[in-house]
C-alpha positions as CSV (number, residue, x, y, z in Angstrom):
1,M,29.2,-151.7,74.9
2,T,29.5,-155.3,76.1
3,V,28.9,-155.5,79.8
4,K,31.4,-157.5,81.8
5,T,31.5,-157.6,85.6
6,R,33.7,-159.5,88.0
7,F,33.8,-160.9,91.5
8,A,37.3,-160.9,92.9
9,P,37.5,-162.3,96.4
10,S,40.8,-162.8,98.4
11,P,41.1,-166.4,99.5
12,T,41.8,-165.6,103.1
13,G,38.7,-167.2,104.7
14,Y,35.1,-168.3,103.9
15,L,32.8,-166.5,101.4
16,H,31.1,-164.1,103.7
17,V,27.6,-162.5,103.4
18,G,28.9,-159.1,102.2
19,G,31.0,-160.8,99.5
20,A,28.1,-163.0,98.4
21,R,25.9,-160.0,98.0
22,T,28.5,-158.2,95.9
23,A,28.9,-161.3,93.8
24,L,25.1,-161.5,93.4
25,Y,24.8,-157.8,92.3
26,S,27.7,-158.3,89.8
27,W,26.2,-161.5,88.5
28,L,22.7,-159.9,88.1
29,Y,24.0,-156.8,86.4
30,A,25.9,-158.9,83.8
31,K,22.9,-161.2,83.2
32,K,20.5,-158.3,82.9
33,H,22.6,-156.8,80.1
34,Q,23.4,-160.2,78.4
35,G,27.0,-159.7,79.5
36,D,29.6,-161.9,81.1
37,F,30.5,-162.5,84.8
38,V,34.1,-163.2,85.6
39,L,35.5,-165.0,88.7
40,R,38.9,-163.9,89.8
41,I,40.9,-165.1,92.8
42,E,43.1,-162.3,94.2
43,D,45.6,-164.5,95.9
44,T,48.7,-162.3,95.9
45,D,48.7,-162.2,99.8
46,R,50.7,-165.4,100.0
47,E,50.8,-165.5,103.8
48,R,47.1,-165.4,104.3
49,S,45.8,-167.1,101.1
50,T,45.0,-170.8,101.4
51,E,43.7,-173.6,99.2
52,E,41.0,-174.2,101.8
53,S,39.7,-170.7,101.3
54,V,39.7,-171.0,97.6
55,A,37.6,-174.2,97.9
56,A,35.3,-172.4,100.3
57,I,34.7,-169.6,97.8
58,F,33.9,-172.1,95.0
59,E,31.6,-174.1,97.3
60,G,29.7,-170.9,98.3
61,M,29.3,-169.7,94.8
62,E,28.1,-173.1,93.6
63,W,25.6,-173.4,96.4
64,L,24.2,-170.0,95.6
65,M,24.0,-171.0,91.9
66,L,26.2,-168.0,90.8
67,G,28.0,-169.6,87.9
68,H,30.8,-167.6,86.1
69,D,31.3,-167.2,82.4
70,E,35.0,-166.7,82.5
71,G,37.7,-167.9,85.0
72,P,38.5,-168.6,87.6
73,F,41.6,-166.5,87.1
74,Y,44.4,-166.5,89.7
75,Q,46.6,-163.4,90.2
76,T,49.6,-165.6,91.3
77,Q,49.6,-167.0,87.7
78,R,49.8,-163.5,86.2
79,F,53.0,-162.1,87.8
80,D,54.8,-161.9,84.4
81,R,52.0,-159.7,83.1
82,Y,52.2,-157.4,86.1
83,K,56.0,-157.1,85.8
84,E,55.6,-156.3,82.1
85,Q,53.2,-153.4,82.9
86,I,55.4,-152.1,85.7
87,E,58.4,-152.0,83.3
88,H,56.2,-150.1,80.8
89,L,55.4,-147.5,83.4
90,L,59.0,-147.2,84.4
91,E,60.1,-146.7,80.8
92,E,57.5,-144.0,80.3
93,G,58.5,-142.2,83.5
94,K,55.1,-142.9,85.1
95,A,56.7,-144.9,87.9
96,Y,60.0,-144.8,89.7
97,R,62.3,-146.7,92.1
98,C,62.2,-145.7,95.7
99,Y,65.1,-146.4,97.9
100,C,63.8,-144.9,101.2
101,S,64.6,-147.0,104.2
102,K,62.0,-148.2,106.6
103,E,63.4,-145.9,109.3
104,R,63.1,-142.8,107.1
105,L,59.5,-143.7,106.3
106,E,58.6,-144.2,109.9
107,K,60.2,-140.9,110.9
108,L,58.3,-139.1,108.0
109,R,55.0,-140.6,109.3
110,E,55.7,-139.4,112.9
111,E,56.5,-135.9,111.7
112,Q,53.3,-135.8,109.6
113,Q,51.2,-137.0,112.5
114,A,52.9,-134.4,114.8
115,N,52.2,-131.6,112.3
116,K,48.6,-132.9,111.7
117,Q,49.4,-133.4,108.0
118,N,48.0,-136.0,105.6
119,I,49.9,-139.3,106.0
120,G,51.7,-140.4,102.9
121,Y,54.9,-140.6,101.0
122,D,56.6,-137.2,100.3
123,G,58.0,-138.1,96.9
124,H,61.7,-138.0,98.1
125,C,62.8,-140.4,95.3
126,R,60.4,-139.2,92.7
127,N,63.0,-137.3,90.6
128,L,66.2,-139.2,91.2
129,S,68.6,-139.1,88.2
130,A,70.0,-142.3,86.7
131,D,73.3,-141.6,88.5
132,E,71.5,-141.4,91.8
133,Q,70.0,-144.9,91.4
134,D,71.4,-148.3,92.1
135,T,69.0,-151.1,91.2
136,S,71.2,-153.6,93.1
137,K,70.1,-151.9,96.3
138,P,66.8,-152.8,98.0
139,H,64.0,-150.7,96.6
140,V,60.3,-150.6,95.8
141,I,58.6,-149.2,92.7
142,R,56.1,-146.4,93.2
143,F,53.4,-145.1,90.8
144,K,54.0,-141.4,89.9
145,N,50.6,-140.0,90.8
146,P,49.7,-136.6,89.2
147,L,50.5,-133.7,91.5
148,E,47.7,-131.4,90.2
149,G,44.1,-131.6,89.3
150,K,41.6,-134.0,90.7
151,V,40.0,-137.3,90.0
152,V,36.2,-137.2,89.3
153,F,34.0,-140.2,88.7
154,N,30.3,-140.9,88.8
155,D,29.7,-143.8,91.1
156,L,26.6,-145.6,89.9
157,I,25.4,-145.9,93.5
158,K,26.9,-143.0,95.4
159,G,26.8,-140.4,92.7
160,E,29.7,-138.0,91.8
161,I,32.9,-138.4,93.8
162,A,35.8,-136.0,93.5
163,V,39.3,-136.4,95.1
164,S,42.1,-133.9,94.7
165,N,45.4,-135.5,93.5
166,S,47.2,-133.5,96.3
167,E,45.5,-136.0,98.8
168,L,47.0,-139.0,97.0
169,D,50.6,-140.0,97.5
170,D,52.8,-142.1,95.2
171,L,51.5,-145.7,95.9
172,I,53.9,-148.6,95.9
173,I,53.1,-150.9,93.0
174,A,55.9,-153.4,93.5
175,R,57.4,-154.5,96.8
176,T,61.1,-155.0,97.5
177,D,60.9,-158.6,96.5
178,G,59.4,-157.6,93.1
179,T,55.8,-158.8,93.9
180,P,53.0,-156.5,92.7
181,T,50.7,-154.8,95.2
182,Y,46.9,-155.1,95.3
183,N,45.9,-151.8,93.7
184,F,48.1,-152.4,90.7
185,T,47.1,-156.0,90.1
186,V,43.5,-155.0,90.2
187,V,44.0,-152.4,87.6
188,V,45.9,-154.6,85.2
189,D,43.4,-157.5,85.6
190,D,40.3,-155.3,85.1
191,L,41.9,-153.9,81.9
192,D,43.1,-157.2,80.5
193,M,39.8,-158.9,81.2
194,G,37.7,-156.1,79.7
195,I,35.8,-155.4,82.8
196,S,33.2,-152.7,82.0
197,H,31.6,-152.3,85.5
198,V,33.4,-152.7,88.8
199,I,30.8,-153.5,91.4
200,R,32.4,-153.9,94.9
201,G,32.1,-153.0,98.5
202,D,32.4,-149.4,99.6
203,D,35.5,-150.1,101.6
204,H,37.2,-149.8,98.2
205,V,36.0,-146.2,97.5
206,N,39.3,-144.8,98.6
207,N,41.2,-147.1,96.2
208,T,39.2,-146.0,93.2
209,P,40.9,-142.5,92.5
210,R,44.3,-144.1,92.7
211,Q,43.3,-146.9,90.4
212,I,41.7,-144.5,87.9
213,N,45.0,-142.5,87.7
214,M,46.9,-145.8,87.0
215,I,44.4,-146.8,84.4
216,E,44.8,-143.5,82.6
217,A,48.6,-143.8,82.9
218,L,48.3,-147.1,81.1
219,G,46.3,-145.3,78.3
220,S,43.2,-147.3,78.9
221,E,39.5,-146.5,79.2
222,V,38.2,-146.3,82.8
223,P,35.4,-148.7,83.7
224,K,32.2,-147.7,85.5
225,Y,32.3,-148.0,89.3
226,A,29.6,-148.9,91.8
227,H,30.4,-149.2,95.5
228,V,27.9,-151.1,97.6
229,P,27.3,-150.0,101.2
230,M,28.3,-152.3,104.0
231,I,26.0,-154.7,105.8
232,L,25.3,-154.1,109.5
233,G,24.3,-156.5,112.2
234,E,20.9,-156.2,113.9
235,D,22.6,-154.0,116.6
236,G,23.6,-151.5,113.9
237,K,27.3,-152.4,114.1
238,R,29.3,-153.8,111.2
239,L,28.3,-157.4,110.5
240,S,30.9,-159.8,112.1
241,K,31.2,-163.2,113.8
242,R,29.7,-161.9,117.0
243,H,26.4,-161.6,115.2
244,G,26.3,-165.3,114.4
245,A,26.6,-166.8,110.9
246,V,28.5,-164.6,108.5
247,G,29.8,-167.3,106.1
248,V,27.5,-168.3,103.3
249,M,27.9,-172.1,104.0
250,Q,27.0,-171.5,107.6
251,Y,23.5,-170.6,106.4
252,R,23.5,-173.9,104.5
253,D,24.5,-175.7,107.7
254,Q,21.7,-173.9,109.6
255,G,19.1,-175.1,107.2
256,Y,18.5,-172.2,104.8
257,L,17.7,-172.8,101.1
258,P,20.0,-171.0,98.6
259,Q,16.9,-169.5,97.0
260,A,16.0,-167.9,100.3
261,V,19.5,-166.6,100.9
262,L,19.7,-165.1,97.4
263,N,16.3,-163.5,97.7
264,Y,17.3,-162.1,101.1
265,L,20.7,-160.8,99.9
266,V,19.2,-159.1,96.8
267,R,16.8,-157.2,99.1
268,L,19.5,-156.3,101.6
269,G,20.1,-152.9,100.1
270,W,18.0,-153.0,96.9
271,S,14.3,-152.7,96.2
272,H,11.8,-152.9,93.4
273,G,8.6,-151.2,94.7
274,D,7.2,-153.2,97.6
275,Q,8.0,-156.6,96.2
276,E,9.6,-158.9,98.7
277,V,9.8,-162.3,97.0
278,F,11.8,-162.6,93.7
279,S,12.6,-165.5,91.6
280,V,16.1,-165.4,90.0
281,E,14.4,-164.5,86.7
282,E,12.6,-161.6,88.3
283,M,15.9,-160.4,90.0
284,I,17.6,-160.3,86.6
285,E,14.6,-158.5,85.0
286,H,14.3,-155.8,87.7
287,F,17.8,-155.3,89.1
288,D,19.3,-151.9,88.5
289,L,22.2,-150.3,90.3
290,K,20.4,-147.0,90.6
291,D,17.9,-148.7,92.9
292,V,20.7,-149.8,95.4
293,N,20.5,-147.9,98.6
294,R,23.4,-145.5,99.5
295,A,23.0,-146.2,103.2
296,P,24.1,-149.4,104.9
297,S,21.6,-152.2,105.4
298,A,20.9,-154.0,108.6
299,F,20.7,-157.8,108.7
300,N,17.3,-159.2,109.9
301,T,17.3,-162.9,110.7
302,E,13.5,-162.9,111.2
303,K,12.9,-161.8,107.6
304,L,15.4,-164.4,106.4
305,N,13.4,-167.0,108.3
306,W,10.2,-165.8,106.8
307,L,11.6,-166.1,103.3
308,N,13.1,-169.5,104.0
309,Q,9.7,-170.8,105.1
310,H,8.1,-169.3,102.1
311,Y,10.5,-171.2,99.7
312,M,10.1,-174.4,101.7
313,K,6.4,-174.2,101.2
314,S,6.3,-172.9,97.6
315,L,9.2,-174.7,95.8
316,P,8.5,-178.2,94.4
317,A,9.2,-180.8,97.0
318,E,11.8,-182.4,94.7
319,E,13.8,-179.1,94.7
320,V,13.6,-178.7,98.5
321,L,14.7,-182.4,98.9
322,K,17.9,-181.6,97.0
323,H,19.0,-179.4,99.8
324,L,17.2,-181.2,102.6
325,Q,19.2,-184.4,101.8
326,W,22.4,-182.9,103.3
327,H,20.6,-182.4,106.6
328,I,19.1,-185.9,106.5
329,D,22.5,-187.3,106.0
330,Q,23.9,-185.2,108.8
331,A,21.2,-186.4,111.2
332,G,21.8,-190.0,110.1
333,L,18.1,-190.4,109.4
334,E,17.1,-193.6,107.6
335,L,14.1,-193.0,105.4
336,S,13.4,-196.5,104.1
337,Q,10.9,-197.3,106.9
338,G,8.3,-194.6,106.6
339,P,6.4,-192.3,104.3
340,D,7.8,-190.7,101.1
341,I,9.7,-187.6,102.5
342,K,8.4,-185.5,99.6
343,K,4.9,-185.9,101.1
344,L,6.1,-184.5,104.4
345,I,7.9,-181.5,103.1
346,P,4.9,-179.2,102.2
347,A,3.0,-180.5,105.3
348,M,5.8,-179.8,107.8
349,A,7.1,-176.6,106.1
350,E,4.0,-174.9,107.6
351,R,5.4,-175.5,111.1
352,V,9.2,-175.0,110.8
353,K,11.5,-172.2,109.5
354,T,14.6,-174.2,108.4
355,L,15.5,-177.4,106.8
356,K,17.4,-178.4,110.0
357,E,14.2,-177.9,112.0
358,L,12.3,-179.9,109.4
359,V,14.6,-182.9,109.8
360,L,14.1,-182.8,113.5
361,A,10.3,-182.4,113.1
362,V,9.9,-185.5,110.8
363,Q,12.1,-187.9,112.8
364,Y,9.1,-189.6,114.5
365,F,7.8,-190.7,111.1
366,Y,10.9,-192.8,110.6
367,Q,12.3,-193.8,113.9
368,D,11.0,-194.5,117.4
369,Y,11.8,-192.2,120.3
370,E,12.7,-193.2,123.9
371,E,10.9,-190.4,125.7
372,F,8.3,-187.8,125.3
373,D,8.8,-184.1,125.1
374,A,8.6,-183.1,128.8
375,K,6.4,-180.1,128.4
376,A,3.9,-181.8,126.0
377,A,3.7,-184.9,128.2
378,K,3.1,-183.0,131.4
379,K,0.2,-181.1,129.8
380,H,-1.4,-183.9,127.7
381,L,-0.4,-187.4,129.1
382,R,-2.2,-187.0,132.4
383,P,-4.3,-189.7,134.0
384,V,-7.4,-188.2,132.5
385,A,-6.1,-189.1,129.1
386,R,-5.8,-192.8,129.8
387,E,-9.4,-193.7,128.9
388,P,-9.4,-191.7,125.6
389,L,-6.1,-193.4,124.6
390,E,-7.3,-196.9,125.5
391,L,-10.5,-196.5,123.4
392,A,-8.6,-194.9,120.5
393,K,-6.1,-197.8,120.6
394,K,-9.0,-200.4,120.5
395,K,-10.6,-198.7,117.5
396,L,-7.3,-198.2,115.7
397,S,-6.4,-201.9,116.3
398,E,-9.7,-202.9,114.6
399,Q,-9.4,-200.4,111.8
400,S,-8.9,-202.1,108.4
401,E,-8.8,-199.0,106.1
402,W,-5.7,-197.0,107.1
403,S,-6.4,-193.7,105.4
404,A,-6.2,-190.2,106.8
405,E,-9.9,-189.6,106.2
406,Q,-11.0,-192.8,108.0
407,L,-8.5,-192.2,110.8
408,H,-9.8,-188.7,111.4
409,A,-13.3,-190.0,111.5
410,L,-12.2,-192.6,114.0
411,V,-10.8,-190.0,116.4
412,S,-14.0,-188.0,116.1
413,A,-16.0,-191.0,116.9
414,T,-13.9,-191.7,120.0
415,A,-14.5,-188.1,121.2
416,E,-18.3,-188.5,120.6
417,E,-18.5,-191.8,122.4
418,L,-16.7,-190.4,125.5
419,E,-18.6,-187.1,125.2
420,L,-15.4,-185.2,125.1
421,G,-14.2,-182.3,123.0
422,M,-11.9,-183.2,120.1
423,G,-8.9,-181.7,121.8
424,K,-9.3,-184.0,124.9
425,V,-8.7,-187.0,122.6
426,G,-6.7,-185.5,119.7
427,M,-3.9,-183.9,121.7
428,P,-3.1,-186.9,124.0
429,L,-3.1,-189.1,120.9
430,R,-0.9,-186.7,119.0
431,V,1.7,-186.5,121.8
432,A,1.5,-190.3,122.2
433,V,2.3,-191.1,118.5
434,T,4.7,-188.2,117.8
435,G,6.5,-187.7,121.1
436,S,5.6,-184.0,121.0
437,G,2.7,-181.7,120.5
438,M,3.5,-180.7,116.9
439,S,2.4,-182.5,113.7
440,P,0.2,-182.1,110.6
441,D,-3.5,-183.0,110.6
442,L,-3.9,-186.0,113.0
443,G,-5.5,-188.2,110.4
444,I,-2.5,-187.6,108.0
445,T,-0.1,-188.1,110.9
446,L,-1.6,-191.5,111.9
447,E,-1.6,-192.7,108.3
448,W,2.0,-191.8,107.6
449,I,3.3,-193.2,110.9
450,G,1.6,-196.5,110.2
451,K,-0.6,-198.8,112.2
452,E,2.1,-200.9,113.9
453,R,4.0,-197.9,115.2
454,V,0.9,-196.1,116.2
455,I,-0.3,-199.0,118.5
456,K,3.2,-199.4,119.9
457,R,3.5,-195.7,120.8
458,I,0.0,-195.6,122.4
459,D,1.1,-198.5,124.6
460,M,4.2,-196.5,125.5
461,A,2.1,-193.4,126.4
462,L,-0.3,-195.6,128.6
463,E,2.8,-196.9,130.5
464,F,4.0,-193.3,131.0
465,I,0.5,-192.4,132.4
466,A,0.5,-195.4,134.6
467,E,3.9,-194.5,136.0
468,R,2.7,-191.0,136.6
469,E,-0.4,-192.2,138.4
470,A,1.8,-194.5,140.6
471,Q,4.0,-191.5,141.6
472,S,1.1,-189.3,142.6
């Protein structure tokens, strides 16, 4: 059997984390079995579907590097096909026209609630004769669900699920205006597109028995189903906007690499032994639906940060730069006057968790600052630091070979000459030339900032110390 999976989002908002994980699982399953992955846009909700949301879905899928083999298909372009299949069911007596008024249905619902019965349509129009029907009157079309027996299917994640047909009412498959409903369009699409495995969120579990009955009524083979448990926030409640970023591109904006997000998402409900870090190739090799957890998974930002830092450190600098460039542009950082940014990436990745933090952390290599970090300056730019800075400035001004090794030796020589510990010289100097207390090795930092800027910034620090002395 040829494996074919699909991701079928509704374009009513951004590509959220749960949808992205579903897309990833579907994509991985197809790739593992040398199958095809289909992208389908379920845009029949005309009031809520927008072009902006479609664009956001495409952008998120592209950023996550989840390319599709077929599509994108749009349901709004397939209305003729749905109408054809509805007519087919009507002709075979597997669907019928329902003329019940809104008032009757509301009264029925109230009675069922009062009697504590299952809420659903009572089949009032199910067996109307041709004489009792008038197609010129407003009506919907309902699927004639079997009255006896039960639907049994083996969910590839949840195991066997059985639902009695007596619990399922006759679902509307075409509205009064003739437009098809979600459950029916999904069935026709999955059959026409040859979908072998439907991998989706477990909020669709209740739809599956209804869809299976419709598939069988159309005389087609039922695909395999796998329903993925929901994602919870760190507080144990369903993941939502109150937990922070839930849209995939928000993670891009916050400085996460797509490799880290993919790695995090694949592990958010699936495992392969104790392995935490997976390349895409390893995901494809090891992924199996039987290893997906049945219980919901809780989002853990700390773990995502750890993964992101891992990829910032381990990926080639050129690859990280592809994604860092967006943040550089957002910050308006000009890189022409300063070191090659590819040198800084592995050095600074040890000290930050996100690309956004990395851009902030490297700014002092490329542009001057107007003030020092208050906490770092209060601790290290004290009057006692004036003499070490003055001697370091003198030695640096006379230094002809501007290399990290030589500059590190120069700082050590300054400390020895003043009979001070390395920290008493190195930390004031680091704060003076970077504006804060965080940087790579001091010799490397001095080399990359450059001689002219180093001298200028030491002078700025000495002025700061002098003002501090004057105020005391």
